[in-house]
GUFI-309483 format. One record per residue: x negated, y negated, z negated of N, C-alpha, C in turn; residue number from 0. Coordinates in steps of 0.05 Angstrom, whole numbers, plus 5000, padded with zeros to 4 digits. Layout:
<rs>
{r {X,Y,Z},{X,Y,Z},{X,Y,Z},NUM};
...
</rs>
This chain:
<rs>
{r {7952,8134,3632},{7940,8142,3657},{7946,8121,3679},0};
{r {7927,8114,3694},{7930,8093,3715},{7949,8103,3737},1};
{r {7964,8085,3748},{7981,8091,3771},{7965,8099,3795},2};
{r {7977,8116,3812},{7963,8125,3836},{7982,8122,3861},3};
{r {7971,8127,3884},{7988,8126,3908},{8010,8147,3908},4};
{r {8005,8170,3894},{8025,8190,3891},{8049,8180,3875},5};
{r {8043,8164,3854},{8065,8151,3839},{8081,8132,3857},6};
{r {8067,8118,3874},{8081,8100,3893},{8099,8116,3911},7};
{r {8090,8138,3922},{8106,8155,3939},{8131,8164,3924},8};
{r {8128,8173,3900},{8151,8183,3884},{8171,8161,3879},9};
{r {8160,8137,3872},{8178,8114,3866},{8193,8106,3891},10};
{r {8180,8105,3914},{8193,8098,3939},{8216,8117,3945},11};
{r {8210,8143,3942},{8231,8163,3948},{8255,8160,3928},12};
{r {8249,8156,3903},{8271,8152,3883},{8288,8128,3891},13};
{r {8276,8106,3897},{8290,8081,3903},{8306,8084,3929},14};
{r {8294,8096,3949},{8308,8099,3975},{8329,8120,3974},15};
{r {8325,8142,3958},{8346,8162,3955},{8371,8150,3942},16};
{r {8366,8131,3924},{8389,8118,3910},{8402,8096,3927},17};
{r {8385,8079,3939},{8396,8055,3952},{8392,8054,3982},18};
{r {8378,8073,3994},{8371,8070,4022},{8395,8067,4041},19};
{r {8417,8081,4034},{8441,8080,4052},{8454,8053,4051},20};
{r {8447,8036,4031},{8459,8010,4029},{8443,7988,4043},21};
{r {8420,7995,4053},{8403,7976,4066},{8411,7972,4095},22};
{r {8405,7949,4106},{8411,7945,4135},{8399,7967,4152},23};
{r {8411,7972,4175},{8402,7994,4192},{8372,7993,4198},24};
{r {8359,8015,4195},{8331,8018,4202},{8311,8011,4180},25};
{r {8320,7997,4159},{8301,7988,4138},{8290,8011,4122},26};
{r {8307,8030,4114},{8298,8052,4098},{8278,8069,4113},27};
{r {8284,8075,4138},{8266,8092,4154},{8239,8077,4159},28};
{r {8240,8051,4163},{8216,8035,4167},{8198,8036,4142},29};
{r {8211,8035,4118},{8196,8036,4093},{8184,8064,4090},30};
{r {8200,8085,4096},{8190,8112,4093},{8166,8117,4112},31};
{r {8165,8103,4134},{8143,8106,4153},{8117,8093,4145},32};
{r {8118,8077,4123},{8094,8063,4114},{8077,8080,4096},33};
{r {8051,8075,4096},{8033,8087,4076},{8037,8073,4049},34};
{r {8031,8087,4027},{8034,8074,4001},{8019,8047,3999},35};
{r {7995,8046,4011},{7979,8022,4009},{7989,7999,4026},36};
{r {8008,8006,4044},{8022,7985,4060},{8045,7972,4044},37};
{r {8052,7984,4022},{8074,7975,4005},{8064,7964,3979},38};
{r {8047,7979,3966},{8037,7972,3939},{8007,7970,3938},39};
{r {7996,7949,3928},{7967,7946,3923},{7962,7950,3893},40};
{r {7949,7972,3887},{7942,7978,3859},{7914,7967,3855},41};
{r {7911,7946,3839},{7886,7931,3837},{7876,7929,3809},42};
{r {7850,7929,3805},{7839,7922,3779},{7845,7892,3774},43};
{r {7844,7884,3749},{7850,7856,3742},{7833,7836,3757},44};
{r {7808,7842,3762},{7790,7824,3776},{7800,7817,3804},45};
{r {7814,7836,3817},{7825,7832,3843},{7854,7823,3843},46};
{r {7869,7832,3823},{7897,7825,3821},{7901,7796,3813},47};
{r {7886,7786,3793},{7891,7760,3782},{7888,7737,3803},48};
{r {7869,7738,3821},{7868,7717,3841},{7892,7717,3860},49};
{r {7903,7741,3865},{7927,7743,3882},{7951,7730,3869},50};
{r {7955,7737,3843},{7977,7725,3828},{7973,7695,3826},51};
{r {7949,7686,3821},{7943,7658,3818},{7952,7642,3843},52};
{r {7945,7653,3866},{7952,7639,3891},{7983,7637,3895},53};
{r {7997,7660,3891},{8026,7660,3894},{8040,7642,3874},54};
{r {8030,7643,3849},{8042,7627,3828},{8040,7597,3835},55};
{r {8017,7588,3842},{8013,7560,3848},{8029,7550,3872},56};
{r {8031,7567,3893},{8043,7559,3918},{8072,7565,3920},57};
{r {8083,7583,3902},{8111,7591,3905},{8126,7592,3879},58};
{r {8117,7609,3860},{8133,7615,3837},{8136,7591,3818},59};
{r {8116,7575,3814},{8116,7555,3793},{8139,7534,3796},60};
{r {8141,7522,3819},{8161,7501,3823},{8189,7513,3821},61};
{r {8194,7536,3832},{8220,7549,3831},{8229,7554,3803},62};
{r {8210,7563,3786},{8217,7570,3759},{8217,7547,3739},63};
{r {8213,7523,3749},{8210,7500,3731},{8235,7494,3715},64};
{r {8259,7498,3727},{8284,7494,3712},{8289,7517,3693},65};
{r {8286,7541,3702},{8293,7564,3686},{8274,7568,3662},66};
{r {8249,7560,3665},{8229,7566,3644},{8215,7542,3633},67};
{r {8222,7518,3643},{8211,7494,3632},{8190,7481,3650},68};
{r {8194,7456,3656},{8176,7442,3675},{8148,7441,3664},69};
{r {8145,7434,3638},{8118,7432,3627},{8103,7458,3628},70};
{r {8116,7479,3621},{8103,7505,3621},{8095,7514,3649},71};
{r {8113,7514,3668},{8107,7525,3694},{8089,7506,3711},72};
{r {8095,7481,3712},{8080,7463,3730},{8053,7455,3718},73};
{r {8052,7452,3691},{8026,7446,3679},{8006,7468,3684},74};
{r {8015,7493,3682},{7998,7516,3687},{7989,7515,3717},75};
{r {8007,7510,3735},{8000,7509,3763},{7981,7487,3770},76};
{r {7983,7464,3756},{7966,7441,3761},{7939,7443,3748},77};
{r {7936,7461,3728},{7911,7463,3714},{7891,7478,3730},78};
{r {7866,7472,3727},{7844,7486,3742},{7839,7514,3731},79};
{r {7848,7519,3706},{7843,7545,3694},{7859,7567,3709},80};
{r {7849,7591,3707},{7863,7614,3720},{7891,7617,3708},81};
{r {7911,7621,3724},{7938,7623,3715},{7942,7646,3695},82};
{r {7930,7669,3701},{7933,7692,3683},{7919,7688,3656},83};
{r {7904,7667,3653},{7893,7660,3627},{7914,7648,3608},84};
{r {7936,7638,3620},{7958,7626,3604},{7980,7646,3598},85};
{r {7986,7664,3616},{8005,7685,3610},{8000,7708,3630},86};
{r {8009,7731,3623},{8004,7754,3640},{8029,7762,3655},87};
{r {8028,7764,3681},{8049,7776,3697},{8036,7802,3708},88};
{r {8044,7825,3699},{8030,7850,3705},{8034,7860,3733},89};
{r {8056,7851,3747},{8061,7861,3774},{8081,7842,3787},90};
{r {8080,7840,3814},{8099,7822,3828},{8101,7831,3857},91};
{r {8123,7822,3869},{8128,7827,3897},{8126,7801,3913},92};
{r {8111,7801,3934},{8108,7776,3950},{8134,7769,3963},93};
{r {8139,7743,3968},{8166,7734,3976},{8171,7731,4006},94};
{r {8163,7750,4022},{8169,7749,4050},{8199,7753,4054},95};
{r {8211,7741,4075},{8239,7744,4080},{8246,7773,4089},96};
{r {8229,7784,4106},{8234,7812,4115},{8222,7831,4095},97};
{r {8238,7851,4088},{8228,7871,4068},{8201,7882,4076},98};
{r {8198,7890,4101},{8174,7904,4109},{8150,7885,4111},99};
{r {8154,7859,4108},{8132,7840,4108},{8122,7835,4080},100};
{r {8134,7847,4060},{8126,7842,4032},{8104,7861,4023},101};
{r {8091,7853,4002},{8072,7870,3988},{8077,7869,3958},102};
{r {8074,7891,3945},{8075,7892,3916},{8047,7893,3905},103};
{r {8041,7876,3886},{8014,7876,3873},{8018,7886,3844},104};
{r {8001,7905,3836},{8002,7916,3809},{7975,7915,3796},105};
{r {7974,7904,3772},{7950,7902,3756},{7945,7928,3741},106};
{r {7924,7943,3749},{7919,7968,3737},{7908,7966,3708},107};
{r {7900,7942,3700},{7890,7938,3673},{7912,7929,3654},108};
{r {7937,7929,3663},{7960,7923,3646},{7976,7948,3641},109};
{r {7995,7947,3623},{8011,7970,3616},{8034,7974,3637},110};
{r {8026,7981,3661},{8045,7986,3683},{8050,8016,3685},111};
{r {8074,8023,3691},{8082,8051,3693},{8098,8056,3718},112};
{r {8107,8081,3721},{8124,8089,3743},{8149,8071,3744},113};
{r {8160,8065,3720},{8184,8048,3719},{8178,8020,3729},114};
{r {8154,8010,3725},{8146,7984,3735},{8147,7985,3766},115};
{r {8136,8006,3778},{8137,8008,3807},{8166,8008,3817},116};
{r {8184,8022,3802},{8212,8022,3810},{8225,7995,3810},117};
{r {8219,7979,3789},{8230,7952,3788},{8219,7935,3811},118};
{r {8194,7936,3816},{8183,7920,3838},{8193,7929,3865},119};
{r {8198,7955,3868},{8209,7965,3893},{8238,7956,3897},120};
{r {8252,7952,3875},{8279,7940,3878},{8278,7912,3888},121};
{r {8257,7897,3881},{8252,7871,3893},{8245,7875,3923},122};
{r {8228,7894,3928},{8218,7899,3955},{8240,7905,3975},123};
{r {8260,7920,3966},{8282,7927,3985},{8305,7906,3985},124};
{r {8302,7886,3968},{8324,7865,3967},{8326,7850,3994},125};
{r {8351,7843,4000},{8356,7828,4025},{8343,7800,4023},126};
{r {8335,7789,4045},{8322,7763,4046},{8340,7741,4035},127};
{r {8366,7744,4037},{8385,7724,4026},{8383,7723,3995},128};
{r {8375,7746,3983},{8373,7747,3954},{8345,7740,3945},129};
{r {8325,7754,3957},{8297,7748,3951},{8283,7746,3977},130};
{r {8273,7722,3984},{8268,7700,3966},{8289,7677,3966},131};
{r {8310,7678,3984},{8326,7655,3988},{8342,7647,3963},132};
{r {8358,7665,3951},{8373,7658,3927},{8354,7650,3905},133};
{r {8333,7665,3901},{8313,7659,3881},{8302,7631,3885},134};
{r {8295,7625,3910},{8281,7600,3916},{8298,7575,3912},135};
{r {8324,7579,3908},{8342,7556,3903},{8338,7545,3874},136};
{r {8324,7560,3858},{8317,7550,3831},{8340,7550,3812},137};
{r {8339,7531,3793},{8359,7530,3772},{8357,7556,3755},138};
{r {8379,7568,3749},{8380,7593,3734},{8378,7617,3752},139};
{r {8375,7613,3778},{8374,7636,3797},{8352,7656,3791},140};
{r {8327,7647,3784},{8307,7667,3778},{8315,7686,3756},141};
{r {8329,7677,3735},{8338,7694,3714},{8360,7713,3724},142};
{r {8378,7703,3740},{8399,7720,3751},{8387,7741,3769},143};
{r {8368,7734,3786},{8355,7753,3804},{8342,7775,3788},144};
{r {8327,7768,3767},{8314,7789,3751},{8334,7806,3736},145};
{r {8356,7794,3727},{8376,7809,3713},{8390,7830,3732},146};
{r {8397,7821,3756},{8409,7839,3775},{8389,7861,3783},147};
{r {8364,7853,3788},{8343,7873,3796},{8339,7893,3774},148};
{r {8339,7884,3749},{8335,7902,3726},{8359,7921,3724},149};
{r {8383,7911,3729},{8407,7928,3729},{8404,7951,3750},150};
{r {8396,7944,3774},{8392,7964,3794},{8369,7983,3787},151};
{r {8348,7973,3775},{8326,7990,3766},{8335,8011,3746},152};
{r {8350,8002,3726},{8358,8020,3705},{8378,8041,3714},153};
{r {8391,8036,3737},{8410,8055,3748},{8397,8077,3765},154};
{r {8370,8076,3768},{8356,8095,3784},{8355,8123,3772},155};
{r {8350,8124,3746},{8348,8150,3732},{8349,8145,3702},156};
{r {8355,8166,3687},{8356,8164,3658},{8328,8157,3647},157};
{r {8308,8170,3658},{8280,8165,3648},{8272,8136,3652},158};
{r {8278,8125,3676},{8271,8097,3681},{8288,8078,3663},159};
{r {8313,8084,3661},{8331,8068,3644},{8321,8067,3615},160};
{r {8314,8091,3604},{8306,8093,3576},{8280,8078,3571},161};
{r {8261,8081,3589},{8236,8067,3585},{8239,8037,3587},162};
{r {8254,8027,3606},{8258,7998,3609},{8273,7987,3585},163};
{r {8292,8002,3575},{8307,7993,3551},{8289,7993,3526},164};
{r {8273,8014,3523},{8255,8017,3500},{8235,7994,3499},165};
{r {8225,7986,3522},{8205,7965,3524},{8218,7937,3527},166};
{r {8245,7937,3528},{8261,7912,3530},{8252,7895,3554},167};
{r {8248,7908,3577},{8240,7893,3601},{8263,7876,3611},168};
{r {8259,7851,3614},{8279,7832,3623},{8306,7836,3608},169};
{r {8304,7843,3582},{8327,7851,3567},{8348,7829,3566},170};
{r {8340,7805,3559},{8360,7783,3557},{8375,7778,3583},171};
{r {8361,7779,3605},{8373,7774,3631},{8390,7797,3640},172};
{r {8381,7822,3634},{8396,7845,3640},{8423,7844,3625},173};
{r {8422,7837,3600},{8446,7836,3583},{8465,7814,3593},174};
{r {8453,7791,3601},{8470,7769,3611},{8484,7777,3637},175};
{r {8470,7790,3655},{8483,7799,3680},{8504,7820,3674},176};
{r {8498,7839,3657},{8517,7860,3650},{8543,7848,3638},177};
{r {8539,7829,3620},{8562,7815,3607},{8579,7800,3628},178};
{r {8565,7787,3646},{8579,7772,3667},{8594,7791,3686},179};
{r {8583,7814,3691},{8596,7834,3708},{8622,7843,3695},180};
{r {8621,7848,3669},{8645,7856,3655},{8666,7834,3656},181};
{r {8658,7810,3652},{8676,7787,3652},{8689,7783,3680},182};
{r {8674,7789,3701},{8684,7786,3728},{8696,7811,3740},183};
{r {8698,7833,3724},{8709,7857,3734},{8692,7869,3757},184};
{r {8666,7865,3755},{8648,7874,3776},{8632,7899,3768},185};
{r {8621,7913,3787},{8606,7937,3782},{8581,7940,3799},186};
{r {8571,7964,3800},{8545,7969,3814},{8547,7962,3843},187};
{r {8569,7968,3856},{8571,7962,3885},{8570,7932,3890},188};
{r {8580,7916,3872},{8578,7887,3875},{8549,7878,3873},189};
{r {8534,7890,3855},{8505,7883,3852},{8489,7892,3876},190};
{r {8497,7915,3887},{8485,7925,3912},{8491,7906,3935},191};
{r {8515,7897,3937},{8522,7877,3958},{8506,7852,3955},192};
{r {8503,7843,3931},{8488,7818,3926},{8459,7821,3932},193};
{r {8446,7841,3920},{8417,7843,3922},{8408,7856,3949},194};
{r {8422,7876,3958},{8412,7892,3980},{8425,7886,4007},195};
{r {8449,7874,4006},{8463,7867,4030},{8463,7837,4036},196};
{r {8455,7821,4016},{8452,7793,4019},{8479,7778,4019},197};
{r {8499,7790,4007},{8526,7778,4005},{8529,7765,3977},198};
{r {8531,7739,3976},{8532,7725,3950},{8555,7735,3933},199};
{r {8549,7741,3908},{8569,7750,3888},{8567,7730,3864},200};
{r {8588,7717,3858},{8588,7698,3836},{8591,7714,3810},201};
{r {8572,7708,3791},{8573,7721,3765},{8582,7700,3745},202};
{r {8605,7705,3731},{8617,7685,3714},{8598,7676,3691},203};
{r {8598,7650,3687},{8584,7637,3664},{8554,7638,3665},204};
{r {8542,7644,3688},{8512,7645,3689},{8501,7620,3702},205};
{r {8517,7602,3712},{8508,7576,3722},{8486,7578,3744},206};
{r {8489,7597,3761},{8470,7598,3784},{8475,7577,3805},207};
{r {8455,7573,3821},{8458,7554,3844},{8470,7570,3867},208};
{r {8494,7562,3876},{8508,7577,3897},{8498,7569,3924},209};
{r {8492,7588,3942},{8484,7581,3969},{8506,7566,3984},210};
{r {8499,7548,4001},{8518,7534,4017},{8527,7551,4041},211};
{r {8551,7546,4049},{8561,7559,4073},{8575,7586,4067},212};
</rs>
């Protein structure tokens, strides 16, 4: 069944009920005051794919070139063919620094679910220091960001956790972050500080690019 604005409302409430108190002052209430369509655009593939194409070419490709291979990412961006013809990204969150300036785009013709919305909303509520700034530093940071975001996503509810695990969403990166957390004696509050408060947390053995200062 295709996702609806009611699914967006439920996902927003779940995410904010779990993490809203950890966000900077006023952010959770500002998000709650938005209409679903001001947060998530549920689009058929014909409308979604041009949006992803534009963001991939202008933002995602260069940043991901170290983590996923220069030839793969940049050759796709430089090719005239539609990006989604080379690989499918079923949903993404635009990289505005302010949470409330972001938009989530979801392809209704892909296998997206309520749990997908939850993952993208964890990107949406992330602090600007984490997304897009930490992500945009490149190197292994995109993998770390997705691993941390997936960790927060799976902690939302048993149902979300079980679906994401069953479908192995970002599984390798989730496992890498979880292993690093154990090695560093870190827990959920450390990941909340990192992703939602914008306080850099070093994760052992993941070779991320550390912010200066």
